mmCIF file of the N, C-alpha and C atoms, coordinates in Angstrom:
data_MODEL
# 
_entry.id   MODEL 
# 
loop_
_atom_site.group_PDB 
_atom_site.id 
_atom_site.type_symbol 
_atom_site.label_atom_id 
_atom_site.label_alt_id 
_atom_site.label_comp_id 
_atom_site.label_asym_id 
_atom_site.label_entity_id 
_atom_site.label_seq_id 
_atom_site.pdbx_PDB_ins_code 
_atom_site.Cartn_x 
_atom_site.Cartn_y 
_atom_site.Cartn_z 
_atom_site.occupancy 
_atom_site.B_iso_or_equiv 
_atom_site.pdbx_formal_charge 
_atom_site.auth_seq_id 
_atom_site.auth_comp_id 
_atom_site.auth_asym_id 
_atom_site.auth_atom_id 
_atom_site.pdbx_PDB_model_num 
ATOM 1   N N  . MET A 1 1  ? 121.648 107.121 114.045 1.00 0.00 ? 1  MET A N  1 
ATOM 2   C CA . MET A 1 1  ? 122.010 105.797 113.587 1.00 0.00 ? 1  MET A CA 1 
ATOM 3   C C  . MET A 1 1  ? 123.359 105.452 114.198 1.00 0.00 ? 1  MET A C  1 
ATOM 4   N N  . ALA A 1 2  ? 123.468 104.279 114.781 1.00 0.00 ? 2  ALA A N  1 
ATOM 5   C CA . ALA A 1 2  ? 124.737 103.786 115.311 1.00 0.00 ? 2  ALA A CA 1 
ATOM 6   C C  . ALA A 1 2  ? 125.282 102.760 114.328 1.00 0.00 ? 2  ALA A C  1 
ATOM 7   N N  . VAL A 1 3  ? 126.535 102.873 113.986 1.00 0.00 ? 3  VAL A N  1 
ATOM 8   C CA . VAL A 1 3  ? 127.085 101.971 112.975 1.00 0.00 ? 3  VAL A CA 1 
ATOM 9   C C  . VAL A 1 3  ? 128.279 101.201 113.516 1.00 0.00 ? 3  VAL A C  1 
ATOM 10  N N  . GLY A 1 4  ? 128.468 100.031 112.961 1.00 0.00 ? 4  GLY A N  1 
ATOM 11  C CA . GLY A 1 4  ? 129.620 99.212  113.307 1.00 0.00 ? 4  GLY A CA 1 
ATOM 12  C C  . GLY A 1 4  ? 130.464 98.980  112.070 1.00 0.00 ? 4  GLY A C  1 
ATOM 13  N N  . GLU A 1 5  ? 131.597 98.404  112.260 1.00 0.00 ? 5  GLU A N  1 
ATOM 14  C CA . GLU A 1 5  ? 132.506 98.139  111.140 1.00 0.00 ? 5  GLU A CA 1 
ATOM 15  C C  . GLU A 1 5  ? 132.351 96.689  110.661 1.00 0.00 ? 5  GLU A C  1 
ATOM 16  N N  . ASP A 1 6  ? 131.173 96.142  110.809 1.00 0.00 ? 6  ASP A N  1 
ATOM 17  C CA . ASP A 1 6  ? 130.889 94.765  110.452 1.00 0.00 ? 6  ASP A CA 1 
ATOM 18  C C  . ASP A 1 6  ? 130.867 94.587  108.936 1.00 0.00 ? 6  ASP A C  1 
ATOM 19  N N  . ILE A 1 7  ? 131.309 93.433  108.472 1.00 0.00 ? 7  ILE A N  1 
ATOM 20  C CA . ILE A 1 7  ? 131.332 93.145  107.040 1.00 0.00 ? 7  ILE A CA 1 
ATOM 21  C C  . ILE A 1 7  ? 129.932 93.176  106.432 1.00 0.00 ? 7  ILE A C  1 
ATOM 22  N N  . HIS A 1 8  ? 128.908 92.950  107.245 1.00 0.00 ? 8  HIS A N  1 
ATOM 23  C CA . HIS A 1 8  ? 127.533 92.939  106.756 1.00 0.00 ? 8  HIS A CA 1 
ATOM 24  C C  . HIS A 1 8  ? 126.950 94.339  106.649 1.00 0.00 ? 8  HIS A C  1 
ATOM 25  N N  . GLN A 1 9  ? 127.709 95.350  107.035 1.00 0.00 ? 9  GLN A N  1 
ATOM 26  C CA . GLN A 1 9  ? 127.290 96.749  106.992 1.00 0.00 ? 9  GLN A CA 1 
ATOM 27  C C  . GLN A 1 9  ? 125.945 96.948  107.689 1.00 0.00 ? 9  GLN A C  1 
ATOM 28  N N  . LEU A 1 10 ? 125.921 96.626  108.951 1.00 0.00 ? 10 LEU A N  1 
ATOM 29  C CA . LEU A 1 10 ? 124.714 96.778  109.750 1.00 0.00 ? 10 LEU A CA 1 
ATOM 30  C C  . LEU A 1 10 ? 124.793 98.028  110.603 1.00 0.00 ? 10 LEU A C  1 
ATOM 31  N N  . ALA A 1 11 ? 123.643 98.606  110.887 1.00 0.00 ? 11 ALA A N  1 
ATOM 32  C CA . ALA A 1 11 ? 123.564 99.794  111.729 1.00 0.00 ? 11 ALA A CA 1 
ATOM 33  C C  . ALA A 1 11 ? 122.255 99.738  112.502 1.00 0.00 ? 11 ALA A C  1 
ATOM 34  N N  . TRP A 1 12 ? 122.192 100.518 113.564 1.00 0.00 ? 12 TRP A N  1 
ATOM 35  C CA . TRP A 1 12 ? 120.964 100.632 114.352 1.00 0.00 ? 12 TRP A CA 1 
ATOM 36  C C  . TRP A 1 12 ? 120.293 101.942 114.043 1.00 0.00 ? 12 TRP A C  1 
ATOM 37  N N  . VAL A 1 13 ? 118.995 101.901 113.800 1.00 0.00 ? 13 VAL A N  1 
ATOM 38  C CA . VAL A 1 13 ? 118.192 103.109 113.582 1.00 0.00 ? 13 VAL A CA 1 
ATOM 39  C C  . VAL A 1 13 ? 117.017 103.078 114.537 1.00 0.00 ? 13 VAL A C  1 
ATOM 40  N N  . GLU A 1 14 ? 116.417 104.247 114.735 1.00 0.00 ? 14 GLU A N  1 
ATOM 41  C CA . GLU A 1 14 ? 115.201 104.318 115.524 1.00 0.00 ? 14 GLU A CA 1 
ATOM 42  C C  . GLU A 1 14 ? 114.042 104.581 114.572 1.00 0.00 ? 14 GLU A C  1 
ATOM 43  N N  . VAL A 1 15 ? 113.078 103.680 114.562 1.00 0.00 ? 15 VAL A N  1 
ATOM 44  C CA . VAL A 1 15 ? 111.908 103.779 113.696 1.00 0.00 ? 15 VAL A CA 1 
ATOM 45  C C  . VAL A 1 15 ? 110.673 103.869 114.586 1.00 0.00 ? 15 VAL A C  1 
ATOM 46  N N  . SER A 1 16 ? 110.028 105.016 114.600 1.00 0.00 ? 16 SER A N  1 
ATOM 47  C CA . SER A 1 16 ? 108.836 105.222 115.416 1.00 0.00 ? 16 SER A CA 1 
ATOM 48  C C  . SER A 1 16 ? 109.068 104.845 116.879 1.00 0.00 ? 16 SER A C  1 
ATOM 49  N N  . GLY A 1 17 ? 110.217 105.220 117.394 1.00 0.00 ? 17 GLY A N  1 
ATOM 50  C CA . GLY A 1 17 ? 110.536 104.972 118.791 1.00 0.00 ? 17 GLY A CA 1 
ATOM 51  C C  . GLY A 1 17 ? 111.090 103.586 119.085 1.00 0.00 ? 17 GLY A C  1 
ATOM 52  N N  . VAL A 1 18 ? 111.221 102.746 118.074 1.00 0.00 ? 18 VAL A N  1 
ATOM 53  C CA . VAL A 1 18 ? 111.738 101.390 118.245 1.00 0.00 ? 18 VAL A CA 1 
ATOM 54  C C  . VAL A 1 18 ? 113.090 101.292 117.547 1.00 0.00 ? 18 VAL A C  1 
ATOM 55  N N  . LYS A 1 19 ? 114.096 100.782 118.265 1.00 0.00 ? 19 LYS A N  1 
ATOM 56  C CA . LYS A 1 19 ? 115.417 100.615 117.655 1.00 0.00 ? 19 LYS A CA 1 
ATOM 57  C C  . LYS A 1 19 ? 115.455 99.308  116.882 1.00 0.00 ? 19 LYS A C  1 
ATOM 58  N N  . ARG A 1 20 ? 115.965 99.397  115.653 1.00 0.00 ? 20 ARG A N  1 
ATOM 59  C CA . ARG A 1 20 ? 116.042 98.226  114.771 1.00 0.00 ? 20 ARG A CA 1 
ATOM 60  C C  . ARG A 1 20 ? 117.407 98.181  114.097 1.00 0.00 ? 20 ARG A C  1 
ATOM 61  N N  . GLU A 1 21 ? 117.863 96.976  113.827 1.00 0.00 ? 21 GLU A N  1 
ATOM 62  C CA . GLU A 1 21 ? 119.109 96.795  113.096 1.00 0.00 ? 21 GLU A CA 1 
ATOM 63  C C  . GLU A 1 21 ? 118.774 96.716  111.604 1.00 0.00 ? 21 GLU A C  1 
ATOM 64  N N  . ILE A 1 22 ? 119.507 97.479  110.796 1.00 0.00 ? 22 ILE A N  1 
ATOM 65  C CA . ILE A 1 22 ? 119.260 97.485  109.349 1.00 0.00 ? 22 ILE A CA 1 
ATOM 66  C C  . ILE A 1 22 ? 120.572 97.316  108.599 1.00 0.00 ? 22 ILE A C  1 
ATOM 67  N N  . ASN A 1 23 ? 120.468 96.972  107.353 1.00 0.00 ? 23 ASN A N  1 
ATOM 68  C CA . ASN A 1 23 ? 121.619 96.869  106.466 1.00 0.00 ? 23 ASN A CA 1 
ATOM 69  C C  . ASN A 1 23 ? 121.792 98.202  105.748 1.00 0.00 ? 23 ASN A C  1 
ATOM 70  N N  . ILE A 1 24 ? 123.010 98.749  105.756 1.00 0.00 ? 24 ILE A N  1 
ATOM 71  C CA . ILE A 1 24 ? 123.265 100.057 105.137 1.00 0.00 ? 24 ILE A CA 1 
ATOM 72  C C  . ILE A 1 24 ? 124.083 99.961  103.845 1.00 0.00 ? 24 ILE A C  1 
ATOM 73  N N  . ALA A 1 25 ? 124.243 98.757  103.312 1.00 0.00 ? 25 ALA A N  1 
ATOM 74  C CA . ALA A 1 25 ? 125.083 98.559  102.130 1.00 0.00 ? 25 ALA A CA 1 
ATOM 75  C C  . ALA A 1 25 ? 124.644 99.412  100.941 1.00 0.00 ? 25 ALA A C  1 
ATOM 76  N N  . LEU A 1 26 ? 123.332 99.653  100.787 1.00 0.00 ? 26 LEU A N  1 
ATOM 77  C CA . LEU A 1 26 ? 122.839 100.405 99.627  1.00 0.00 ? 26 LEU A CA 1 
ATOM 78  C C  . LEU A 1 26 ? 123.112 101.904 99.713  1.00 0.00 ? 26 LEU A C  1 
ATOM 79  N N  . VAL A 1 27 ? 123.393 102.413 100.920 1.00 0.00 ? 27 VAL A N  1 
ATOM 80  C CA . VAL A 1 27 ? 123.603 103.854 101.074 1.00 0.00 ? 27 VAL A CA 1 
ATOM 81  C C  . VAL A 1 27 ? 125.002 104.206 101.573 1.00 0.00 ? 27 VAL A C  1 
ATOM 82  N N  . CYS A 1 28 ? 125.831 103.204 101.800 1.00 0.00 ? 28 CYS A N  1 
ATOM 83  C CA . CYS A 1 28 ? 127.148 103.429 102.391 1.00 0.00 ? 28 CYS A CA 1 
ATOM 84  C C  . CYS A 1 28 ? 128.224 103.468 101.312 1.00 0.00 ? 28 CYS A C  1 
ATOM 85  N N  . ASP A 1 29 ? 128.538 104.680 100.841 1.00 0.00 ? 29 ASP A N  1 
ATOM 86  C CA . ASP A 1 29 ? 129.578 104.850 99.833  1.00 0.00 ? 29 ASP A CA 1 
ATOM 87  C C  . ASP A 1 29 ? 130.941 105.124 100.456 1.00 0.00 ? 29 ASP A C  1 
ATOM 88  N N  . GLU A 1 30 ? 130.932 105.650 101.671 1.00 0.00 ? 30 GLU A N  1 
ATOM 89  C CA . GLU A 1 30 ? 132.169 106.002 102.357 1.00 0.00 ? 30 GLU A CA 1 
ATOM 90  C C  . GLU A 1 30 ? 132.289 105.152 103.617 1.00 0.00 ? 30 GLU A C  1 
ATOM 91  N N  . SER A 1 31 ? 132.893 105.708 104.622 1.00 0.00 ? 31 SER A N  1 
ATOM 92  C CA . SER A 1 31 ? 132.971 105.057 105.919 1.00 0.00 ? 31 SER A CA 1 
ATOM 93  C C  . SER A 1 31 ? 131.576 105.020 106.536 1.00 0.00 ? 31 SER A C  1 
ATOM 94  N N  . PRO A 1 32 ? 131.198 103.909 107.167 1.00 0.00 ? 32 PRO A N  1 
ATOM 95  C CA . PRO A 1 32 ? 129.897 103.870 107.829 1.00 0.00 ? 32 PRO A CA 1 
ATOM 96  C C  . PRO A 1 32 ? 129.707 104.997 108.839 1.00 0.00 ? 32 PRO A C  1 
ATOM 97  N N  . ALA A 1 33 ? 130.771 105.442 109.462 1.00 0.00 ? 33 ALA A N  1 
ATOM 98  C CA . ALA A 1 33 ? 130.673 106.527 110.443 1.00 0.00 ? 33 ALA A CA 1 
ATOM 99  C C  . ALA A 1 33 ? 130.171 107.821 109.800 1.00 0.00 ? 33 ALA A C  1 
ATOM 100 N N  . ALA A 1 34 ? 130.352 107.990 108.499 1.00 0.00 ? 34 ALA A N  1 
ATOM 101 C CA . ALA A 1 34 ? 129.873 109.190 107.799 1.00 0.00 ? 34 ALA A CA 1 
ATOM 102 C C  . ALA A 1 34 ? 128.341 109.260 107.794 1.00 0.00 ? 34 ALA A C  1 
ATOM 103 N N  . LEU A 1 35 ? 127.667 108.151 108.070 1.00 0.00 ? 35 LEU A N  1 
ATOM 104 C CA . LEU A 1 35 ? 126.202 108.111 108.068 1.00 0.00 ? 35 LEU A CA 1 
ATOM 105 C C  . LEU A 1 35 ? 125.583 108.488 109.412 1.00 0.00 ? 35 LEU A C  1 
ATOM 106 N N  . LEU A 1 36 ? 126.399 108.623 110.447 1.00 0.00 ? 36 LEU A N  1 
ATOM 107 C CA . LEU A 1 36 ? 125.867 108.971 111.767 1.00 0.00 ? 36 LEU A CA 1 
ATOM 108 C C  . LEU A 1 36 ? 125.062 110.262 111.694 1.00 0.00 ? 36 LEU A C  1 
ATOM 109 N N  . GLY A 1 37 ? 123.852 110.222 112.228 1.00 0.00 ? 37 GLY A N  1 
ATOM 110 C CA . GLY A 1 37 ? 122.988 111.401 112.249 1.00 0.00 ? 37 GLY A CA 1 
ATOM 111 C C  . GLY A 1 37 ? 122.203 111.644 110.973 1.00 0.00 ? 37 GLY A C  1 
ATOM 112 N N  . GLN A 1 38 ? 122.383 110.800 109.976 1.00 0.00 ? 38 GLN A N  1 
ATOM 113 C CA . GLN A 1 38 ? 121.677 110.965 108.704 1.00 0.00 ? 38 GLN A CA 1 
ATOM 114 C C  . GLN A 1 38 ? 120.285 110.339 108.787 1.00 0.00 ? 38 GLN A C  1 
ATOM 115 N N  . TRP A 1 39 ? 119.365 110.881 107.995 1.00 0.00 ? 39 TRP A N  1 
ATOM 116 C CA . TRP A 1 39 ? 118.029 110.310 107.854 1.00 0.00 ? 39 TRP A CA 1 
ATOM 117 C C  . TRP A 1 39 ? 118.070 109.327 106.689 1.00 0.00 ? 39 TRP A C  1 
ATOM 118 N N  . VAL A 1 40 ? 117.451 108.152 106.874 1.00 0.00 ? 40 VAL A N  1 
ATOM 119 C CA . VAL A 1 40 ? 117.404 107.158 105.805 1.00 0.00 ? 40 VAL A CA 1 
ATOM 120 C C  . VAL A 1 40 ? 115.980 106.648 105.640 1.00 0.00 ? 40 VAL A C  1 
ATOM 121 N N  . LEU A 1 41 ? 115.649 106.277 104.424 1.00 0.00 ? 41 LEU A N  1 
ATOM 122 C CA . LEU A 1 41 ? 114.381 105.615 104.134 1.00 0.00 ? 41 LEU A CA 1 
ATOM 123 C C  . LEU A 1 41 ? 114.629 104.123 104.304 1.00 0.00 ? 41 LEU A C  1 
ATOM 124 N N  . VAL A 1 42 ? 113.889 103.476 105.212 1.00 0.00 ? 42 VAL A N  1 
ATOM 125 C CA . VAL A 1 42 ? 114.096 102.065 105.528 1.00 0.00 ? 42 VAL A CA 1 
ATOM 126 C C  . VAL A 1 42 ? 112.927 101.251 105.004 1.00 0.00 ? 42 VAL A C  1 
ATOM 127 N N  . HIS A 1 43 ? 113.268 100.138 104.349 1.00 0.00 ? 43 HIS A N  1 
ATOM 128 C CA . HIS A 1 43 ? 112.242 99.211  103.865 1.00 0.00 ? 43 HIS A CA 1 
ATOM 129 C C  . HIS A 1 43 ? 112.753 97.792  104.073 1.00 0.00 ? 43 HIS A C  1 
ATOM 130 N N  . VAL A 1 44 ? 111.971 96.960  104.715 1.00 0.00 ? 44 VAL A N  1 
ATOM 131 C CA . VAL A 1 44 ? 112.268 95.560  105.022 1.00 0.00 ? 44 VAL A CA 1 
ATOM 132 C C  . VAL A 1 44 ? 113.710 95.331  105.480 1.00 0.00 ? 44 VAL A C  1 
ATOM 133 N N  . GLY A 1 45 ? 114.170 96.173  106.397 1.00 0.00 ? 45 GLY A N  1 
ATOM 134 C CA . GLY A 1 45 ? 115.476 95.976  107.001 1.00 0.00 ? 45 GLY A CA 1 
ATOM 135 C C  . GLY A 1 45 ? 116.655 96.558  106.245 1.00 0.00 ? 45 GLY A C  1 
ATOM 136 N N  . PHE A 1 46 ? 116.394 97.302  105.182 1.00 0.00 ? 46 PHE A N  1 
ATOM 137 C CA . PHE A 1 46 ? 117.464 97.920  104.396 1.00 0.00 ? 46 PHE A CA 1 
ATOM 138 C C  . PHE A 1 46 ? 117.273 99.429  104.340 1.00 0.00 ? 46 PHE A C  1 
ATOM 139 N N  . ALA A 1 47 ? 118.360 100.172 104.495 1.00 0.00 ? 47 ALA A N  1 
ATOM 140 C CA . ALA A 1 47 ? 118.337 101.607 104.238 1.00 0.00 ? 47 ALA A CA 1 
ATOM 141 C C  . ALA A 1 47 ? 118.359 101.756 102.720 1.00 0.00 ? 47 ALA A C  1 
ATOM 142 N N  . MET A 1 48 ? 117.282 102.303 102.164 1.00 0.00 ? 48 MET A N  1 
ATOM 143 C CA . MET A 1 48 ? 117.139 102.367 100.707 1.00 0.00 ? 48 MET A CA 1 
ATOM 144 C C  . MET A 1 48 ? 117.741 103.639 100.110 1.00 0.00 ? 48 MET A C  1 
ATOM 145 N N  . SER A 1 49 ? 117.640 104.755 100.857 1.00 0.00 ? 49 SER A N  1 
ATOM 146 C CA . SER A 1 49 ? 118.183 106.016 100.357 1.00 0.00 ? 49 SER A CA 1 
ATOM 147 C C  . SER A 1 49 ? 118.369 106.983 101.515 1.00 0.00 ? 49 SER A C  1 
ATOM 148 N N  . LEU A 1 50 ? 119.222 107.977 101.288 1.00 0.00 ? 50 LEU A N  1 
ATOM 149 C CA . LEU A 1 50 ? 119.437 109.044 102.259 1.00 0.00 ? 50 LEU A CA 1 
ATOM 150 C C  . LEU A 1 50 ? 118.428 110.150 102.002 1.00 0.00 ? 50 LEU A C  1 
ATOM 151 N N  . LEU A 1 51 ? 117.949 110.779 103.066 1.00 0.00 ? 51 LEU A N  1 
ATOM 152 C CA . LEU A 1 51 ? 116.994 111.880 102.963 1.00 0.00 ? 51 LEU A CA 1 
ATOM 153 C C  . LEU A 1 51 ? 117.525 113.072 103.745 1.00 0.00 ? 51 LEU A C  1 
ATOM 154 N N  . ASP A 1 52 ? 117.177 114.282 103.299 1.00 0.00 ? 52 ASP A N  1 
ATOM 155 C CA . ASP A 1 52 ? 117.475 115.423 104.165 1.00 0.00 ? 52 ASP A CA 1 
ATOM 156 C C  . ASP A 1 52 ? 116.363 115.498 105.206 1.00 0.00 ? 52 ASP A C  1 
ATOM 157 N N  . GLU A 1 53 ? 116.569 116.300 106.250 1.00 0.00 ? 53 GLU A N  1 
ATOM 158 C CA . GLU A 1 53 ? 115.621 116.317 107.361 1.00 0.00 ? 53 GLU A CA 1 
ATOM 159 C C  . GLU A 1 53 ? 114.218 116.737 106.934 1.00 0.00 ? 53 GLU A C  1 
ATOM 160 N N  . GLU A 1 54 ? 114.106 117.729 106.068 1.00 0.00 ? 54 GLU A N  1 
ATOM 161 C CA . GLU A 1 54 ? 112.778 118.183 105.623 1.00 0.00 ? 54 GLU A CA 1 
ATOM 162 C C  . GLU A 1 54 ? 112.055 117.080 104.845 1.00 0.00 ? 54 GLU A C  1 
ATOM 163 N N  . GLU A 1 55 ? 112.767 116.413 103.953 1.00 0.00 ? 55 GLU A N  1 
ATOM 164 C CA . GLU A 1 55 ? 112.173 115.318 103.184 1.00 0.00 ? 55 GLU A CA 1 
ATOM 165 C C  . GLU A 1 55 ? 111.744 114.178 104.114 1.00 0.00 ? 55 GLU A C  1 
ATOM 166 N N  . ALA A 1 56 ? 112.550 113.908 105.138 1.00 0.00 ? 56 ALA A N  1 
ATOM 167 C CA . ALA A 1 56 ? 112.214 112.862 106.096 1.00 0.00 ? 56 ALA A CA 1 
ATOM 168 C C  . ALA A 1 56 ? 110.947 113.231 106.866 1.00 0.00 ? 56 ALA A C  1 
ATOM 169 N N  . ARG A 1 57 ? 110.850 114.483 107.300 1.00 0.00 ? 57 ARG A N  1 
ATOM 170 C CA . ARG A 1 57 ? 109.664 114.912 108.053 1.00 0.00 ? 57 ARG A CA 1 
ATOM 171 C C  . ARG A 1 57 ? 108.408 114.861 107.174 1.00 0.00 ? 57 ARG A C  1 
ATOM 172 N N  . GLN A 1 58 ? 108.531 115.264 105.914 1.00 0.00 ? 58 GLN A N  1 
ATOM 173 C CA . GLN A 1 58 ? 107.391 115.198 105.002 1.00 0.00 ? 58 GLN A CA 1 
ATOM 174 C C  . GLN A 1 58 ? 106.968 113.744 104.768 1.00 0.00 ? 58 GLN A C  1 
ATOM 175 N N  . THR A 1 59 ? 107.936 112.862 104.638 1.00 0.00 ? 59 THR A N  1 
ATOM 176 C CA . THR A 1 59 ? 107.632 111.445 104.439 1.00 0.00 ? 59 THR A CA 1 
ATOM 177 C C  . THR A 1 59 ? 106.941 110.867 105.666 1.00 0.00 ? 59 THR A C  1 
ATOM 178 N N  . LEU A 1 60 ? 107.428 111.201 106.860 1.00 0.00 ? 60 LEU A N  1 
ATOM 179 C CA . LEU A 1 60 ? 106.793 110.731 108.093 1.00 0.00 ? 60 LEU A CA 1 
ATOM 180 C C  . LEU A 1 60 ? 105.366 111.244 108.208 1.00 0.00 ? 60 LEU A C  1 
ATOM 181 N N  . ALA A 1 61 ? 105.148 112.511 107.844 1.00 0.00 ? 61 ALA A N  1 
ATOM 182 C CA . ALA A 1 61 ? 103.799 113.082 107.894 1.00 0.00 ? 61 ALA A CA 1 
ATOM 183 C C  . ALA A 1 61 ? 102.881 112.378 106.902 1.00 0.00 ? 61 ALA A C  1 
ATOM 184 N N  . ALA A 1 62 ? 103.374 112.090 105.705 1.00 0.00 ? 62 ALA A N  1 
ATOM 185 C CA . ALA A 1 62 ? 102.568 111.402 104.698 1.00 0.00 ? 62 ALA A CA 1 
ATOM 186 C C  . ALA A 1 62 ? 102.209 109.991 105.165 1.00 0.00 ? 62 ALA A C  1 
ATOM 187 N N  . LEU A 1 63 ? 103.160 109.289 105.777 1.00 0.00 ? 63 LEU A N  1 
ATOM 188 C CA . LEU A 1 63 ? 102.890 107.946 106.283 1.00 0.00 ? 63 LEU A CA 1 
ATOM 189 C C  . LEU A 1 63 ? 101.871 107.980 107.422 1.00 0.00 ? 63 LEU A C  1 
ATOM 190 N N  . ALA A 1 64 ? 101.972 108.967 108.301 1.00 0.00 ? 64 ALA A N  1 
ATOM 191 C CA . ALA A 1 64 ? 101.001 109.108 109.392 1.00 0.00 ? 64 ALA A CA 1 
ATOM 192 C C  . ALA A 1 64 ? 99.608  109.376 108.828 1.00 0.00 ? 64 ALA A C  1 
ATOM 193 N N  . HIS A 1 65 ? 99.534  110.208 107.793 1.00 0.00 ? 65 HIS A N  1 
ATOM 194 C CA . HIS A 1 65 ? 98.248  110.500 107.157 1.00 0.00 ? 65 HIS A CA 1 
ATOM 195 C C  . HIS A 1 65 ? 97.668  109.234 106.515 1.00 0.00 ? 65 HIS A C  1 
ATOM 196 N N  . MET A 1 66 ? 98.514  108.468 105.833 1.00 0.00 ? 66 MET A N  1 
ATOM 197 C CA . MET A 1 66 ? 98.048  107.229 105.209 1.00 0.00 ? 66 MET A CA 1 
ATOM 198 C C  . MET A 1 66 ? 97.539  106.252 106.262 1.00 0.00 ? 66 MET A C  1 
ATOM 199 N N  . GLN A 1 67 ? 98.210  106.193 107.406 1.00 0.00 ? 67 GLN A N  1 
ATOM 200 C CA . GLN A 1 67 ? 97.761  105.315 108.485 1.00 0.00 ? 67 GLN A CA 1 
ATOM 201 C C  . GLN A 1 67 ? 96.407  105.774 109.016 1.00 0.00 ? 67 GLN A C  1 
ATOM 202 N N  . ALA A 1 68 ? 96.221  107.085 109.176 1.00 0.00 ? 68 ALA A N  1 
ATOM 203 C CA . ALA A 1 68 ? 94.950  107.619 109.665 1.00 0.00 ? 68 ALA A CA 1 
ATOM 204 C C  . ALA A 1 68 ? 93.820  107.308 108.691 1.00 0.00 ? 68 ALA A C  1 
ATOM 205 N N  . VAL A 1 69 ? 94.078  107.460 107.402 1.00 0.00 ? 69 VAL A N  1 
ATOM 206 C CA . VAL A 1 69 ? 93.060  107.147 106.393 1.00 0.00 ? 69 VAL A CA 1 
ATOM 207 C C  . VAL A 1 69 ? 92.728  105.657 106.448 1.00 0.00 ? 69 VAL A C  1 
ATOM 208 N N  . GLY A 1 70 ? 93.740  104.821 106.609 1.00 0.00 ? 70 GLY A N  1 
ATOM 209 C CA . GLY A 1 70 ? 93.506  103.382 106.711 1.00 0.00 ? 70 GLY A CA 1 
ATOM 210 C C  . GLY A 1 70 ? 92.651  103.027 107.914 1.00 0.00 ? 70 GLY A C  1 
ATOM 211 N N  . LEU A 1 71 ? 92.914  103.690 109.041 1.00 0.00 ? 71 LEU A N  1 
ATOM 212 C CA . LEU A 1 71 ? 92.105  103.447 110.234 1.00 0.00 ? 71 LEU A CA 1 
ATOM 213 C C  . LEU A 1 71 ? 90.664  103.887 110.019 1.00 0.00 ? 71 LEU A C  1 
ATOM 214 N N  . ASP A 1 72 ? 90.473  105.027 109.339 1.00 0.00 ? 72 ASP A N  1 
ATOM 215 C CA . ASP A 1 72 ? 89.118  105.498 109.025 1.00 0.00 ? 72 ASP A CA 1 
ATOM 216 C C  . ASP A 1 72 ? 88.390  104.485 108.141 1.00 0.00 ? 72 ASP A C  1 
ATOM 217 N N  . LEU A 1 73 ? 89.085  103.958 107.133 1.00 0.00 ? 73 LEU A N  1 
ATOM 218 C CA . LEU A 1 73 ? 88.471  102.975 106.242 1.00 0.00 ? 73 LEU A CA 1 
ATOM 219 C C  . LEU A 1 73 ? 88.129  101.693 106.991 1.00 0.00 ? 73 LEU A C  1 
ATOM 220 N N  . ASP A 1 74 ? 89.018  101.267 107.887 1.00 0.00 ? 74 ASP A N  1 
ATOM 221 C CA . ASP A 1 74 ? 88.739  100.082 108.697 1.00 0.00 ? 74 ASP A CA 1 
ATOM 222 C C  . ASP A 1 74 ? 87.507  100.305 109.569 1.00 0.00 ? 74 ASP A C  1 
ATOM 223 N N  . HIS A 1 75 ? 87.416  101.490 110.131 1.00 0.00 ? 75 HIS A N  1 
ATOM 224 C CA . HIS A 1 75 ? 86.285  101.835 110.994 1.00 0.00 ? 75 HIS A CA 1 
ATOM 225 C C  . HIS A 1 75 ? 84.980  101.800 110.188 1.00 0.00 ? 75 HIS A C  1 
ATOM 226 N N  . MET A 1 76 ? 85.008  102.351 108.986 1.00 0.00 ? 76 MET A N  1 
ATOM 227 C CA . MET A 1 76 ? 83.809  102.348 108.137 1.00 0.00 ? 76 MET A CA 1 
ATOM 228 C C  . MET A 1 76 ? 83.444  100.928 107.708 1.00 0.00 ? 76 MET A C  1 
ATOM 229 N N  . ALA A 1 77 ? 84.434  100.131 107.389 1.00 0.00 ? 77 ALA A N  1 
ATOM 230 C CA . ALA A 1 77 ? 84.174  98.769  106.933 1.00 0.00 ? 77 ALA A CA 1 
ATOM 231 C C  . ALA A 1 77 ? 83.626  97.885  108.047 1.00 0.00 ? 77 ALA A C  1 
ATOM 232 N N  . SER A 1 78 ? 83.891  98.255  109.290 1.00 0.00 ? 78 SER A N  1 
ATOM 233 C CA . SER A 1 78 ? 83.405  97.437  110.410 1.00 0.00 ? 78 SER A CA 1 
ATOM 234 C C  . SER A 1 78 ? 81.947  97.726  110.749 1.00 0.00 ? 78 SER A C  1 
ATOM 235 N N  . GLY A 1 79 ? 81.291  98.583  109.978 1.00 0.00 ? 79 GLY A N  1 
ATOM 236 C CA . GLY A 1 79 ? 79.883  98.852  110.217 1.00 0.00 ? 79 GLY A CA 1 
ATOM 237 C C  . GLY A 1 79 ? 79.601  100.203 110.818 1.00 0.00 ? 79 GLY A C  1 
ATOM 238 N N  . ALA A 1 80 ? 80.621  100.941 111.153 1.00 0.00 ? 80 ALA A N  1 
ATOM 239 C CA . ALA A 1 80 ? 80.411  102.257 111.751 1.00 0.00 ? 80 ALA A CA 1 
ATOM 240 C C  . ALA A 1 80 ? 79.803  103.216 110.752 1.00 0.00 ? 80 ALA A C  1 
ATOM 241 N N  . GLY A 1 81 ? 79.906  102.912 109.459 1.00 0.00 ? 81 GLY A N  1 
ATOM 242 C CA . GLY A 1 81 ? 79.343  103.795 108.439 1.00 0.00 ? 81 GLY A CA 1 
ATOM 243 C C  . GLY A 1 81 ? 77.899  103.487 108.104 1.00 0.00 ? 81 GLY A C  1 
ATOM 244 N N  . ASP A 1 82 ? 77.255  102.595 108.846 1.00 0.00 ? 82 ASP A N  1 
ATOM 245 C CA . ASP A 1 82 ? 75.877  102.207 108.564 1.00 0.00 ? 82 ASP A CA 1 
ATOM 246 C C  . ASP A 1 82 ? 74.913  103.400 108.573 1.00 0.00 ? 82 ASP A C  1 
ATOM 247 N N  . ALA A 1 83 ? 75.137  104.380 109.406 1.00 0.00 ? 83 ALA A N  1 
ATOM 248 C CA . ALA A 1 83 ? 74.239  105.528 109.502 1.00 0.00 ? 83 ALA A CA 1 
ATOM 249 C C  . ALA A 1 83 ? 74.276  106.375 108.242 1.00 0.00 ? 83 ALA A C  1 
ATOM 250 N N  . LEU A 1 84 ? 75.262  106.212 107.415 1.00 0.00 ? 84 LEU A N  1 
ATOM 251 C CA . LEU A 1 84 ? 75.379  107.030 106.206 1.00 0.00 ? 84 LEU A CA 1 
ATOM 252 C C  . LEU A 1 84 ? 74.569  106.467 105.040 1.00 0.00 ? 84 LEU A C  1 
ATOM 253 N N  . ARG A 1 85 ? 74.009  105.298 105.178 1.00 0.00 ? 85 ARG A N  1 
ATOM 254 C CA . ARG A 1 85 ? 73.297  104.664 104.063 1.00 0.00 ? 85 ARG A CA 1 
ATOM 255 C C  . ARG A 1 85 ? 71.962  105.242 103.820 1.00 0.00 ? 85 ARG A C  1 
# 
C-alpha cells in the first residue's frame, strides 16, 4: 500500500492485480506510513480492517472459492445442467 499525507487519508492498494485508490480513515490510528505493507480488507473504496497475512490469504481463498461456485451455478442455470434431469 502506498500512502500520502492527504487530508482525505487516501492510499493505493493492489486488488487482484489492479491498483486502486482507497480511503484509509477507518484503519489509520497512527501515521499513514505505519500502514505500508499491511493487509487490509477493502469494501467499496474503504479499508475496513487490518488483517494478518494468514487471515488475508484465507479470505482470498474463500472469495476465489465463492467465485468458482458462482460460475458453476451460472453454468448450470444457462442450460448446461439439462443432462442431469
